N, C-alpha and C positions, 0 to 999 in steps of 0.2 A: 751626320745623322741627327735629326731633331729629337730633343727630349720632350716628352709631354710635360706641360706645365700645370695641368689640372688632371684630376682623376677621370678616368673614362676608359672603358675597354674597347679594343678594336671591334668593329661591327660584326665581323665573322668569327669572333672568338667565343666559343662556348666551353672550351676546355683548355687547361694549361698545365704544363709540367713546371712546378715551382722548385727551383734549386733553393734549398734551405741551408743557411749557414748555422742557424741555431734556433731553438724554440722561441726565445724572447723576440727575436727579429721577425720570426714567421707569424707570430700570433695575430697581430692586428691586420696584417696583409691577408692572411687566410680568411679571417672573419669578413673582411671587405669583399674578397672574391666570392665567397659563398653567398653573401647577401646580394651580390649582383649577378647571380646565376651562372658563375663560372665553375665548372666541375674541375676540382683541383687534385692533382697527384703530387705528393711531396717527394722530392729526390734529395736525399742526404748524401752529398758527395763533397768531402772536405779532406783530401789527403794531406793538406797543408798543416793540419792541426797537430801539435806536438805539446807534450808527450802523449803516448797512446792512452794513458789513463784519462787525460783531459778530453781526448777524442771520444772515448766511450761515454763519459758523463754527458757531453753535449748530444751525442747520438741518442742516448736513452731518453733524454728530455724531449728531443724532437719526435721520437717515436711515441712517447707518452702523449704528447700534444695531439698528434695525428689520430691516434687511437681513441682519444676522448671525443673526437669529432666524427669518428667513423670514416676517416679518409684513408685512401691508399697511400702507403708509405714505402718507399724503396730505399734500401741501403746500398749505397755505392761502395766500391772497393776501397779499402784503406791501404794505399801503397805509398807510404811516405818516402821511401827511397826513390821511387820513380818521380815523385814531385820534386825532390831535391835535385834530381838530374835535370828536370825541366827548367829550374830557376838557377842552374849552375852559373856562377860568375856574377850573380846579382845579389849575393848574400849581404853585402854591405850597403846596398841601396837604402835610402830613407823610406819611411812610410809614404805612400802615394807616389813612389818612384817606379822604376822599371820592373822591380821584382813584383810589386803588387799588380802591375799591368799584365805581366806574364802569368801570374797566379790566377787572376780573374779569367784570362783567356783559356787557360788549361781547364779550369773547372766548368766554364760555360760551354766550351766545345764538347766536353764529356756530357753535359746536360743536353745539348742539342742532339748528340748521337743517341742518347737514351730516348729523347722525345721522338726521334725518327723511328727508332726501334718499336716504340709503343703506338705509333701512328697518331701522335699528337703534334699538331703543327706549331703551336705557340709554346715558347718557354720563357720563363722570367726568373729573376733572382731576388732573394731577400737582402743581398749585399747592398742594394740601393736604398736600404732603410737606415743605414748607419751614417751618422754625420761625420765620422772619421774617414769615410771612404770617398773617393773622387767619382762623382756621377759620370764625368766625361770618360774616365778610364773604364768604368763598367759598361757604358754605352758602346765604347769602341770594342771591348771584349765581346759583347753580345753580337755586334755586327760581324766581327771576324768569325765567330762561331756559326752564325747563320749562313755565312758565305761558304764555310767549310763543309756544311752538312745540308744536302738538298732537301727541299720541301719542309724547311723549318723557318720560323720567324721569331726573332727576339722581341719581346714586349718590353720596350724601354720606358720605364715609369719611375718618376721620383716618388718613392713610397714614403717620403718624410712629410709630405703635405697632407691636407685633408683631415687633419686631426689624428692621423695614425700614430704619430710619435707619442702623443698623450695617451692614446688608447693602448699602445704597446706597454707603457709604464703601468697602466691599470691592470692589464692582463698578467704582467709579470708578477704582480702581487697576488692576484686572484689564483693563479696556478702555482704560486710559490716556486717559480722557475729558478734553476741555477743560473746565475748571471755572471758570465765570465769577465775577467779583468783585462784581457788582451785579445788581440785579433785572432791568433791561433798558432802561427808558426814560431819557431824558436828565435827567429830574428826579430819579430815584432815584440816578443816578450822582453827581450833585452832592451829594446828601445823604449818600451812602456815603463821600464824601471827608472828611466831617466826623464820621464815626462810627468806632467800633472794631469794626464787624461783621466777622465772618469771611466767607469765600466762602460763597455760598448752597448 
């Protein structure tokens, strides 16, 4: 599956369901989508996030961002035990390992199902904006998701390019977003304690 190397929407894409991992990562992407005539619905589906208090903070920031722009925002179910079942046996995998691949696939398959339910063909994810994530893993997860759900198409885009990373940092300050210090799950927070990674 080929990654796009420059920004540009698919010719037949006028609407997208955007899986949002958090408000900071969503902000510049949403701004670009709106400026390029793509009607955007934000889908907040992140059962990987732990603890629940952290999940709620990120969720409310995502909702606040969407409401400030008048966008439709959908709250996915928070079922952390089911997510733990999904990645069972992969708990000790390193970041960018098999646990992350499975996590991306679970979340993007749920996004594809929601897109199909809403009658939206294209879905995308803000996960591809983080420099700590593997674009290849995200692209593979998106491909598996579109194969699992009929009449859907994953928009594989490197959202780090085109000045969006710099714009993200500007919007983070303008909105005074909560900026998390780790990916989300309890396994990533343990590993981030042992690394020199900056906030995502």
